[in-house]
NUFI-555576 format. One record per residue (C-alpha): residue number from 0; residue in one letter; x, y negated, z. Coordinates in Angstrom, 3 decimals. Layout:
% NUFI-555576
<pt NUM,'a',<X,Y,Z>>
...
This chain:
% NUFI-555576
<pt 0,'m',<2.699,-104.313,-31.886>>
<pt 1,'t',<2.287,-102.676,-35.261>>
<pt 2,'k',<1.279,-99.025,-35.173>>
<pt 3,'d',<3.639,-96.673,-36.988>>
<pt 4,'p',<1.589,-95.212,-39.893>>
<pt 5,'r',<3.517,-91.938,-39.513>>
<pt 6,'f',<2.207,-91.480,-36.002>>
<pt 7,'v',<-1.050,-89.531,-35.622>>
<pt 8,'s',<-2.686,-88.914,-32.266>>
<pt 9,'p',<-2.776,-85.253,-31.090>>
<pt 10,'d',<-6.458,-85.800,-30.441>>
<pt 11,'y',<-6.937,-86.127,-34.181>>
<pt 12,'f',<-5.732,-82.563,-34.775>>
<pt 13,'a',<-7.662,-81.208,-31.823>>
<pt 14,'d',<-10.884,-82.723,-33.113>>
<pt 15,'r',<-10.299,-81.453,-36.656>>
<pt 16,'s',<-9.362,-77.968,-35.449>>
<pt 17,'s',<-12.437,-77.748,-33.272>>
<pt 18,'t',<-14.683,-78.960,-36.061>>
<pt 19,'t',<-13.155,-76.592,-38.618>>
<pt 20,'d',<-13.416,-73.564,-36.317>>
<pt 21,'g',<-17.011,-74.388,-35.591>>
<pt 22,'q',<-17.816,-74.793,-39.250>>
<pt 23,'l',<-16.140,-71.475,-40.100>>
<pt 24,'l',<-18.025,-69.702,-37.339>>
<pt 25,'d',<-21.294,-71.217,-38.492>>
<pt 26,'a',<-20.572,-70.205,-42.086>>
<pt 27,'y',<-19.732,-66.635,-41.039>>
<pt 28,'s',<-22.863,-66.404,-38.903>>
<pt 29,'q',<-25.010,-67.747,-41.708>>
<pt 30,'a',<-23.496,-65.260,-44.158>>
<pt 31,'v',<-24.353,-62.350,-41.858>>
<pt 32,'i',<-27.855,-63.714,-41.286>>
<pt 33,'n',<-28.402,-64.004,-45.047>>
<pt 34,'v',<-27.244,-60.421,-45.598>>
<pt 35,'v',<-29.491,-59.049,-42.859>>
<pt 36,'e',<-32.508,-60.917,-44.196>>
<pt 37,'k',<-31.748,-59.645,-47.680>>
<pt 38,'v',<-30.924,-55.991,-46.968>>
<pt 39,'s',<-32.774,-55.012,-43.774>>
<pt 40,'p',<-36.200,-54.727,-45.518>>
<pt 41,'a',<-34.685,-51.842,-47.518>>
<pt 42,'v',<-33.273,-50.021,-44.470>>
<pt 43,'v',<-35.442,-47.231,-43.089>>
<pt 44,'h',<-35.597,-45.078,-39.972>>
<pt 45,'i',<-35.810,-41.322,-40.614>>
<pt 46,'d',<-37.311,-38.907,-38.081>>
<pt 47,'v',<-36.730,-35.220,-38.756>>
<pt 48,'e',<-38.144,-31.978,-37.389>>
<pt 49,'k',<-36.269,-28.726,-37.890>>
<pt 50,'f',<-36.865,-25.129,-36.838>>
<pt 51,'v',<-33.819,-23.142,-35.819>>
<pt 52,'r',<-33.515,-19.625,-34.487>>
<pt 53,'e',<-31.718,-19.014,-31.249>>
<pt 54,'r',<-31.005,-15.846,-29.320>>
<pt 55,'h',<-33.206,-15.004,-26.371>>
<pt 56,'s',<-31.767,-13.250,-23.322>>
<pt 57,'y',<-32.992,-9.998,-24.879>>
<pt 58,'y',<-31.114,-10.800,-28.090>>
<pt 59,'q',<-34.246,-11.666,-29.986>>
<pt 60,'k',<-34.034,-14.578,-32.390>>
<pt 61,'l',<-36.768,-17.048,-31.529>>
<pt 62,'p',<-37.637,-20.182,-33.495>>
<pt 63,'r',<-37.105,-23.478,-31.722>>
<pt 64,'e',<-38.080,-26.934,-32.884>>
<pt 65,'l',<-35.386,-29.582,-32.944>>
<pt 66,'r',<-35.880,-33.272,-33.525>>
<pt 67,'g',<-33.356,-35.677,-34.934>>
<pt 68,'n',<-33.167,-39.080,-36.512>>
<pt 69,'g',<-31.015,-41.190,-38.736>>
<pt 70,'s',<-31.096,-44.078,-41.142>>
<pt 71,'g',<-31.311,-44.565,-44.875>>
<pt 72,'f',<-32.002,-47.241,-47.430>>
<pt 73,'i',<-34.315,-47.637,-50.388>>
<pt 74,'f',<-32.381,-47.964,-53.650>>
<pt 75,'t',<-35.272,-48.009,-56.149>>
<pt 76,'p',<-38.597,-49.877,-55.909>>
<pt 77,'d',<-40.517,-46.627,-56.470>>
<pt 78,'g',<-39.437,-45.120,-53.170>>
<pt 79,'y',<-36.150,-43.262,-53.593>>
<pt 80,'i',<-34.032,-43.368,-50.443>>
<pt 81,'l',<-30.359,-42.543,-49.963>>
<pt 82,'t',<-29.203,-41.015,-46.684>>
<pt 83,'n',<-26.805,-38.386,-45.324>>
<pt 84,'s',<-27.276,-34.719,-46.064>>
<pt 85,'h',<-26.703,-33.838,-42.409>>
<pt 86,'v',<-29.633,-36.069,-41.424>>
<pt 87,'v',<-32.253,-34.183,-43.461>>
<pt 88,'h',<-30.671,-30.756,-44.060>>
<pt 89,'g',<-33.064,-27.955,-43.144>>
<pt 90,'a',<-35.867,-30.353,-42.255>>
<pt 91,'s',<-39.386,-28.950,-42.039>>
<pt 92,'k',<-40.876,-32.435,-41.676>>
<pt 93,'i',<-39.566,-35.906,-42.494>>
<pt 94,'e',<-41.169,-39.179,-41.434>>
<pt 95,'v',<-39.820,-42.433,-42.836>>
<pt 96,'t',<-40.531,-45.712,-41.055>>
<pt 97,'l',<-40.025,-48.953,-42.966>>
<pt 98,'a',<-38.761,-52.246,-41.605>>
<pt 99,'d',<-42.361,-53.532,-41.478>>
<pt 100,'s',<-43.347,-50.514,-39.300>>
<pt 101,'r',<-45.231,-48.657,-42.019>>
<pt 102,'s',<-44.642,-44.890,-41.859>>
<pt 103,'y',<-44.739,-42.338,-44.679>>
<pt 104,'s',<-44.027,-38.677,-45.151>>
<pt 105,'g',<-40.705,-38.077,-46.896>>
<pt 106,'e',<-39.650,-35.374,-49.343>>
<pt 107,'v',<-36.080,-34.225,-49.943>>
<pt 108,'i',<-35.452,-34.550,-53.690>>
<pt 109,'g',<-31.908,-33.242,-53.490>>
<pt 110,'e',<-28.879,-33.017,-51.236>>
<pt 111,'d',<-25.177,-32.354,-51.489>>
<pt 112,'p',<-23.525,-31.268,-48.222>>
<pt 113,'d',<-20.083,-31.520,-49.832>>
<pt 114,'t',<-20.413,-35.320,-50.104>>
<pt 115,'d',<-22.898,-35.573,-47.206>>
<pt 116,'l',<-25.450,-37.323,-49.406>>
<pt 117,'a',<-29.160,-36.736,-49.888>>
<pt 118,'v',<-32.010,-38.360,-51.790>>
<pt 119,'v',<-35.421,-38.586,-50.114>>
<pt 120,'r',<-38.587,-39.993,-51.655>>
<pt 121,'i',<-41.656,-41.661,-50.217>>
<pt 122,'h',<-44.742,-42.911,-52.029>>
<pt 123,'a',<-45.469,-46.424,-50.817>>
<pt 124,'p',<-46.312,-49.820,-52.361>>
<pt 125,'n',<-44.395,-53.087,-52.148>>
<pt 126,'l',<-40.972,-51.661,-51.436>>
<pt 127,'v',<-37.753,-53.667,-51.321>>
<pt 128,'a',<-34.672,-51.983,-52.804>>
<pt 129,'a',<-31.097,-52.671,-51.751>>
<pt 130,'r',<-28.580,-53.689,-54.376>>
<pt 131,'l',<-25.726,-51.247,-54.979>>
<pt 132,'g',<-22.270,-52.755,-55.190>>
<pt 133,'n',<-18.848,-51.494,-56.259>>
<pt 134,'s',<-16.578,-49.740,-53.767>>
<pt 135,'q',<-13.632,-49.481,-56.135>>
<pt 136,'s',<-12.754,-53.149,-55.692>>
<pt 137,'l',<-12.831,-53.132,-51.884>>
<pt 138,'r',<-9.917,-54.761,-50.085>>
<pt 139,'v',<-8.692,-54.000,-46.601>>
<pt 140,'g',<-9.680,-56.823,-44.277>>
<pt 141,'q',<-12.860,-57.921,-46.024>>
<pt 142,'v',<-16.042,-58.258,-43.990>>
<pt 143,'a',<-18.260,-55.196,-43.618>>
<pt 144,'i',<-21.764,-55.184,-42.159>>
<pt 145,'a',<-23.518,-52.013,-40.971>>
<pt 146,'i',<-27.300,-51.901,-40.669>>
<pt 147,'g',<-29.171,-48.972,-39.194>>
<pt 148,'h',<-31.374,-47.586,-36.434>>
<pt 149,'p',<-29.063,-46.050,-33.788>>
<pt 150,'y',<-30.922,-44.182,-31.064>>
<pt 151,'g',<-34.128,-45.223,-32.825>>
<pt 152,'l',<-33.577,-48.925,-32.130>>
<pt 153,'q',<-35.077,-50.943,-34.941>>
<pt 154,'t',<-32.714,-52.737,-37.339>>
<pt 155,'t',<-29.454,-52.895,-35.440>>
<pt 156,'v',<-26.656,-54.901,-37.061>>
<pt 157,'t',<-22.922,-54.641,-36.402>>
<pt 158,'t',<-20.081,-56.379,-38.188>>
<pt 159,'g',<-16.411,-55.688,-38.732>>
<pt 160,'v',<-13.926,-55.323,-41.525>>
<pt 161,'i',<-12.803,-52.687,-43.990>>
<pt 162,'s',<-10.016,-51.030,-42.002>>
<pt 163,'a',<-8.767,-48.724,-44.755>>
<pt 164,'v',<-9.806,-47.201,-48.065>>
<pt 165,'g',<-8.901,-43.934,-49.744>>
<pt 166,'r',<-9.218,-41.839,-46.585>>
<pt 167,'s',<-10.084,-38.139,-46.700>>
<pt 168,'f',<-12.755,-36.753,-44.428>>
<pt 169,'r',<-14.031,-33.202,-43.931>>
<pt 170,'s',<-17.796,-32.983,-44.250>>
<pt 171,'e',<-20.012,-30.701,-42.171>>
<pt 172,'s',<-19.948,-28.163,-45.033>>
<pt 173,'g',<-16.185,-27.886,-44.576>>
<pt 174,'k',<-15.338,-29.566,-47.868>>
<pt 175,'v',<-13.128,-32.650,-48.032>>
<pt 176,'i',<-14.707,-35.925,-49.187>>
<pt 177,'e',<-12.211,-38.172,-50.948>>
<pt 178,'n',<-11.865,-41.968,-50.971>>
<pt 179,'i',<-13.736,-42.436,-47.701>>
<pt 180,'i',<-14.062,-45.997,-46.368>>
<pt 181,'q',<-12.865,-46.647,-42.828>>
<pt 182,'t',<-14.408,-49.552,-40.947>>
<pt 183,'d',<-14.480,-50.908,-37.420>>
<pt 184,'a',<-18.116,-52.009,-37.682>>
<pt 185,'a',<-19.518,-50.158,-34.664>>
<pt 186,'l',<-21.637,-47.093,-35.444>>
<pt 187,'n',<-23.652,-44.887,-33.107>>
<pt 188,'p',<-25.782,-41.744,-33.435>>
<pt 189,'g',<-28.709,-42.717,-35.641>>
<pt 190,'n',<-26.631,-44.993,-37.870>>
<pt 191,'s',<-25.911,-42.042,-40.161>>
<pt 192,'g',<-27.250,-42.672,-43.644>>
<pt 193,'g',<-27.533,-46.432,-43.212>>
<pt 194,'p',<-25.827,-48.898,-45.549>>
<pt 195,'l',<-22.436,-50.530,-45.189>>
<pt 196,'v',<-22.794,-53.909,-46.855>>
<pt 197,'t',<-20.578,-56.736,-48.119>>
<pt 198,'s',<-21.043,-60.401,-47.258>>
<pt 199,'y',<-22.846,-60.698,-50.618>>
<pt 200,'g',<-25.510,-58.218,-49.535>>
<pt 201,'e',<-24.338,-55.361,-51.770>>
<pt 202,'v',<-24.181,-51.791,-50.464>>
<pt 203,'i',<-20.640,-50.444,-50.738>>
<pt 204,'g',<-20.911,-47.371,-48.487>>
<pt 205,'i',<-23.180,-44.939,-46.675>>
<pt 206,'n',<-22.309,-44.706,-42.988>>
<pt 207,'t',<-21.625,-41.075,-42.221>>
<pt 208,'a',<-19.434,-40.430,-39.181>>
<pt 209,'i',<-17.649,-41.734,-36.144>>
<pt 210,'v',<-14.686,-40.365,-34.220>>
<pt 211,'m',<-15.918,-39.555,-30.734>>
<pt 212,'m',<-13.870,-40.876,-27.818>>
<pt 213,'a',<-12.302,-43.466,-30.119>>
<pt 214,'q',<-13.071,-47.111,-30.766>>
<pt 215,'g',<-13.362,-48.705,-34.173>>
<pt 216,'l',<-12.945,-45.480,-36.164>>
<pt 217,'c',<-16.028,-45.215,-38.342>>
<pt 218,'f',<-16.379,-43.809,-41.833>>
<pt 219,'a',<-18.617,-44.312,-44.845>>
<pt 220,'v',<-19.036,-42.471,-48.135>>
<pt 221,'p',<-18.205,-44.953,-50.924>>
<pt 222,'i',<-21.105,-46.105,-53.064>>
<pt 223,'d',<-19.198,-45.178,-56.235>>
<pt 224,'t',<-19.340,-41.541,-55.099>>
<pt 225,'a',<-23.074,-41.918,-54.485>>
<pt 226,'k',<-23.587,-43.384,-57.961>>
<pt 227,'r',<-22.156,-40.206,-59.480>>
<pt 228,'v',<-24.130,-37.898,-57.209>>
<pt 229,'i',<-27.549,-39.601,-57.225>>
<pt 230,'p',<-28.543,-38.929,-60.875>>
<pt 231,'v',<-27.663,-35.240,-60.554>>
<pt 232,'l',<-29.581,-34.852,-57.294>>
<pt 233,'m',<-32.623,-36.593,-58.780>>
<pt 234,'k',<-32.547,-34.319,-61.829>>
<pt 235,'h',<-31.395,-30.964,-60.440>>
<pt 236,'g',<-31.704,-31.243,-56.658>>
<pt 237,'k',<-28.125,-30.144,-56.036>>
<pt 238,'i',<-24.589,-30.445,-57.329>>
<pt 239,'q',<-23.382,-27.358,-59.134>>
<pt 240,'r',<-19.711,-26.571,-58.558>>
<pt 241,'a',<-17.382,-23.971,-59.958>>
<pt 242,'y',<-16.701,-20.799,-57.982>>
<pt 243,'i',<-14.193,-17.954,-58.249>>
<pt 244,'g',<-15.288,-15.872,-55.256>>
<pt 245,'i',<-12.564,-15.694,-52.640>>
<pt 246,'g',<-12.093,-16.457,-48.980>>
<pt 247,'g',<-8.715,-18.023,-48.360>>
<pt 248,'e',<-6.540,-19.778,-45.840>>
<pt 249,'d',<-3.324,-21.766,-46.005>>
<pt 250,'v',<-0.181,-19.701,-45.547>>
<pt 251,'q',<3.538,-20.472,-45.271>>
<pt 252,'i',<5.869,-19.293,-48.037>>
<pt 253,'s',<9.483,-18.534,-47.223>>
<pt 254,'r',<12.002,-21.010,-48.502>>
<pt 255,'r',<13.822,-18.209,-50.349>>
<pt 256,'i',<10.685,-17.275,-52.319>>
<pt 257,'m',<9.879,-20.925,-52.955>>
<pt 258,'l',<13.314,-21.655,-54.410>>
<pt 259,'f',<13.472,-18.395,-56.372>>
<pt 260,'h',<10.154,-19.069,-58.152>>
<pt 261,'e',<10.759,-22.845,-58.347>>
<pt 262,'l',<7.565,-23.668,-56.471>>
<pt 263,'l',<6.780,-27.284,-55.587>>
<pt 264,'g',<5.633,-26.499,-52.056>>
<pt 265,'d',<6.286,-24.014,-49.278>>
<pt 266,'t',<2.611,-23.168,-48.683>>
<pt 267,'g',<-0.100,-21.472,-50.729>>
<pt 268,'i',<-3.593,-20.006,-50.426>>
<pt 269,'f',<-3.650,-16.516,-48.924>>
<pt 270,'v',<-6.539,-14.447,-50.336>>
<pt 271,'m',<-8.319,-12.973,-47.299>>
<pt 272,'f',<-11.123,-11.310,-49.256>>
<pt 273,'v',<-12.537,-11.080,-52.758>>
<pt 274,'e',<-16.289,-11.220,-53.337>>
<pt 275,'p',<-17.764,-8.183,-55.150>>
<pt 276,'n',<-18.608,-8.831,-58.816>>
<pt 277,'s',<-17.103,-12.331,-58.571>>
<pt 278,'p',<-14.864,-14.033,-61.142>>
<pt 279,'a',<-11.906,-13.250,-58.875>>
<pt 280,'e',<-12.690,-9.522,-58.826>>
<pt 281,'k',<-13.234,-9.485,-62.589>>
<pt 282,'a',<-9.868,-11.211,-63.047>>
<pt 283,'g',<-8.092,-8.633,-60.896>>
<pt 284,'l',<-7.319,-10.874,-57.914>>
<pt 285,'q',<-6.570,-8.832,-54.801>>
<pt 286,'e',<-6.595,-9.320,-51.066>>
<pt 287,'g',<-3.136,-10.365,-49.954>>
<pt 288,'d',<-2.362,-12.350,-53.099>>
<pt 289,'v',<-1.126,-15.894,-52.570>>
<pt 290,'i',<-2.452,-18.499,-55.012>>
<pt 291,'v',<0.105,-21.202,-55.799>>
<pt 292,'g',<-1.244,-22.748,-59.012>>
<pt 293,'f',<-4.366,-23.425,-61.057>>
<pt 294,'n',<-4.043,-24.349,-64.732>>
<pt 295,'h',<-0.368,-25.195,-64.236>>
<pt 296,'q',<-1.148,-27.521,-61.320>>
<pt 297,'s',<0.535,-26.705,-58.019>>
<pt 298,'l',<-1.657,-25.606,-55.096>>
<pt 299,'v',<-0.397,-25.807,-51.542>>
<pt 300,'r',<-3.677,-25.623,-49.589>>
<pt 301,'t',<-7.313,-24.604,-50.021>>
<pt 302,'d',<-8.424,-28.237,-50.402>>
<pt 303,'d',<-6.321,-28.479,-53.577>>
<pt 304,'l',<-8.199,-25.568,-55.147>>
<pt 305,'q',<-11.522,-27.045,-54.075>>
<pt 306,'k',<-10.761,-30.318,-55.865>>
<pt 307,'l',<-9.928,-28.506,-59.107>>
<pt 308,'l',<-13.025,-26.279,-59.174>>
<pt 309,'t',<-15.111,-29.019,-60.773>>
<pt 310,'p',<-18.376,-28.405,-62.679>>
<pt 311,'d',<-16.599,-28.757,-66.032>>
<pt 312,'r',<-14.577,-25.598,-65.225>>
<pt 313,'i',<-17.707,-23.412,-65.163>>
<pt 314,'g',<-17.475,-20.858,-67.984>>
<pt 315,'v',<-14.054,-22.096,-69.099>>
<pt 316,'r',<-11.134,-19.686,-69.044>>
<pt 317,'s',<-8.521,-20.886,-66.594>>
<pt 318,'q',<-5.238,-19.615,-65.228>>
<pt 319,'l',<-4.304,-18.768,-61.658>>
<pt 320,'t',<-0.655,-18.544,-60.680>>
<pt 321,'i',<-0.219,-16.085,-57.831>>
<pt 322,'l',<2.430,-14.327,-55.774>>
<pt 323,'r',<1.864,-10.581,-55.397>>
<pt 324,'h',<4.464,-8.642,-53.431>>
<pt 325,'h',<6.762,-11.662,-53.873>>
<pt 326,'q',<6.416,-11.427,-57.659>>
<pt 327,'k',<5.049,-14.390,-59.607>>
<pt 328,'r',<2.121,-13.628,-61.950>>
<pt 329,'v',<-0.363,-15.556,-64.057>>
<pt 330,'i',<-3.901,-14.190,-64.439>>
<pt 331,'n',<-6.854,-15.459,-66.459>>
<pt 332,'i',<-10.096,-16.269,-64.659>>
<pt 333,'v',<-13.457,-17.732,-65.712>>
<pt 334,'p',<-15.150,-19.697,-62.871>>
<pt 335,'e',<-18.918,-19.342,-62.513>>
<pt 336,'p',<-21.616,-21.509,-60.910>>
<pt 337,'s',<-21.274,-21.427,-57.143>>
<pt 338,'p',<-23.922,-19.299,-55.378>>
<pt 339,'n',<-22.631,-20.350,-51.959>>
<pt 340,'k',<-20.942,-23.618,-51.048>>
<pt 341,'d',<-19.033,-21.970,-48.194>>
<pt 342,'k',<-16.817,-20.033,-50.594>>
<pt 343,'y',<-14.377,-21.049,-53.334>>
């Protein structure tokens, strides 16, 4: 009996499927192994000591030593390390342990709480630097690999995918960080400051936060943000931002007022207080005013104003559109360098 050439045994497909799946799994495993071998020598463990003051039962403020830890990675062969600001902020002592167990004293070169980034330096020979990638070209679904030292455990690796890009996340300073990367690569306390890496071994993010009581919701500051911040921190130690000197909160505007003044939104920034001798006071801004625009751009919440108070606005005359007693006004204001990051 002649076998019909169109007939193929089901076993044929089963064998091919099994072989292909195995080959794909082996290729994926080998890719992760290659990345870990390439990047992990640049990943460091950071131990921090801080002194904080707490109230005694007799209302006396007493200093107390706190210890913390996190991760980071070397990005230059001469010992510059990138990590999170919240890992090293206020540190009285920093000890950096390399992948080969060597330990060195670290020095904070600069930090920016608003992007939760910091640069630390150690002086050590024979250092391996991680390669910085490009976060602008990230695609949802691509492989992401997190390397760090959670709970002080040496070189812990987790894998996942890029879950989303372009997220917004509020840093510990209260400011909103834009274009945050969301990943489901598992992170734990101590992973903060460690690298998020592509399958090519390029750093595309700095792991910064997790959502407690949730699974697979982890966030990283994009490396493109770090590339803009690093040179300034290395040169000046901080990021200078524009400041007008107010304390504000979001407030609802009545629909009647919104339509009458042709506003784009029904919320604005209510001025709670004006700092003495600030640009706002010099411009005549008053408590109770509602800010609805900056340089002809609509403002509906405090985050909008924060985004527009960029360093290039320092010393440049700008215009605030406000509502005062339901009347629309435009006042001139000249932002100054920020003396305090907690105010706008």
